[in-house]
N, C-alpha and C positions, 0 to 999 in steps of 0.2 A: 503496500501499499503507500500512497504516497505523503503518507500523515508521519509513519512510523520512522523516518529518517529527522523528522522534525522536531516531534513528540521523544524528550526521554521522562526517566523519575526523578532529575533533577530539574527538569523546569516544569514539572505537573505536581509536586510535592510542596512547592511555596504557593502555586496556586489555591490548592486545595487547602493549606492551612488558613490563608488569609480568607475562606470563601467561608470556611468552618467558623475560623476566630469570631466573623463579625457575627456570625446564628447563633453561636454560644452564649457572648455578651451578648446581645439582643435578649435573650434567653434570661441569663442570670441576672441580669442585670432586672428585669421585670421583677424575676422570682424573690428578688433581696429584696429591692425596695418594699413590695408586699408586704414581708415578713417582718422588715420597719416599723410599717405603720401600724398593721395590726399589735404588733408587741406595745406601739404608743411610743416609742425612740422619734415616730414621725409624728407630730402634731400640731393643729392648728393651734398659734395663739390671739388670734381674732375672729371675730365672730363673722366677717364676710369673706373668710378665706376656709376655704374646706381643705381636707386634708388629699383627695384626691388632684388637685387643681397643684400643691406641694410637692406631693407625686410625678405628676406631671414635669415640674418642671426640674426636679431633680433626674431625671429618664435624659430632658431634650437637654441637659449642661451634661451628663455622662456623655451622651452619644457625640458630642461636640469637641471635649477631649478623649474619646476612642477611635473620633475619624482622623485625628492628628497623628495616631502612633499608626493606625493604618495607613495612612494616606504615603507614610512614608518607608512602610515596608510595603505594598503596591510598586511605588518607585521602582524596589530595589527587584520585585518580582515581574514585574514588565518595562522591562529597560528599552530606551529607546535606539542603546547603540548597535543591534543589529541591521537599524534603520538606517542610518547615517551614512551621509553620501560623501564624498573625497574631493574637496575643491578643486583639486589638482587634474581629477579624474571627468570630471563634471563636461556635459557637453557642452552647454554654451560659451564655456570660457574656449575651450579646441575651433567653434566656427570663428572668434575672435581675432584668433591666432592664424586663420586660411586668410 
């Protein structure tokens, strides 16, 4: 198959780790925040603010922090290096020399 030479275990493993890490942290984050709210660690101190809104705020903040780390890891995993073109061998510069 034509895909076998392009795919290897070393290229698929980081991609698998990124996707599974994102889904695991999404589930784990929601689970932990729900437990913290049920135990009473996350509670509302104002009558106009519900615990659900506080949970949602914490979850949104954790998503932003988590995405910073996963974006750095994805830059390593999905590198642009194989697609870069050398400026010396590009076609438009060869036409200018003729």
